[in-house]
N, C-alpha and C positions, 0 to 999 in steps of 0.2 A: 804779903797783901792781897790780897784780890778783892776784889767788887765792884760798884758802877759810884764811881766818884766824883759824875757828873759837871767834866772838869773839861776839858783839850785844851791841850799844850802847844801846837805846833796844825797853823793854816789847811796842812792837807789833811786835816781830823774830821773836816766840817765841807760840807757840802750843800750848797743848800739856805742857808744862813748865813748871818754876820760875822767874824771872827771877832773874839773882842781882846786884844794883846792886852789889854791890861792883867786880865781877868787871867790871864794864860801865865803872867809873868808872877804875880799869887802865889798860882797853885804853885808853879817851876820853886820859885820862891819858898811856899811850904815843903819841897821836897828837898827844900839842898839842905833846907834846915835840918832836916830827922835824916838827912843822909839818907833818899830815900832810893833809889831813880828806875826805872819801871823800866822791864824786864821783857815788852815787848810781849806780840801779838800771832797770834797762823791765824790763816784765815780773813776770812770776809776787815775789811777795813776799817767799818762800823760796826760797832754792835746797839745804834740804840737809829730807826727809824722812824719816821713820821709818816701818815697818807692822807693827802684829802683825794677821797672820790676816787676814793684805788689806785693815784697818782703818786709817785710817789715823789712829797717834796721837798721834806730837810733828811740828811743823815746825821751823822755828831758818833765818837770813839771817846764812849763814854764809861765800859768798864776797862779796865785796869791790869792790871799785875804791878802789884812796886816788890822791890828790898830794898836790900839795907850788906 
């Protein structure tokens, strides 16, 4: 599956915002229950960004590819 899961798994996947351990654990648990692994990515570390007044404020890796 490839898509926008709107979840981060590791603190390195978020910049300019607070990493929520419990939320990441829930997503990781769901992936484990479904026998899914993150297939990784190439290119930019972050797949989503938010700017305020043209200045980059928040970046996250929300899109990912997973498989079994």
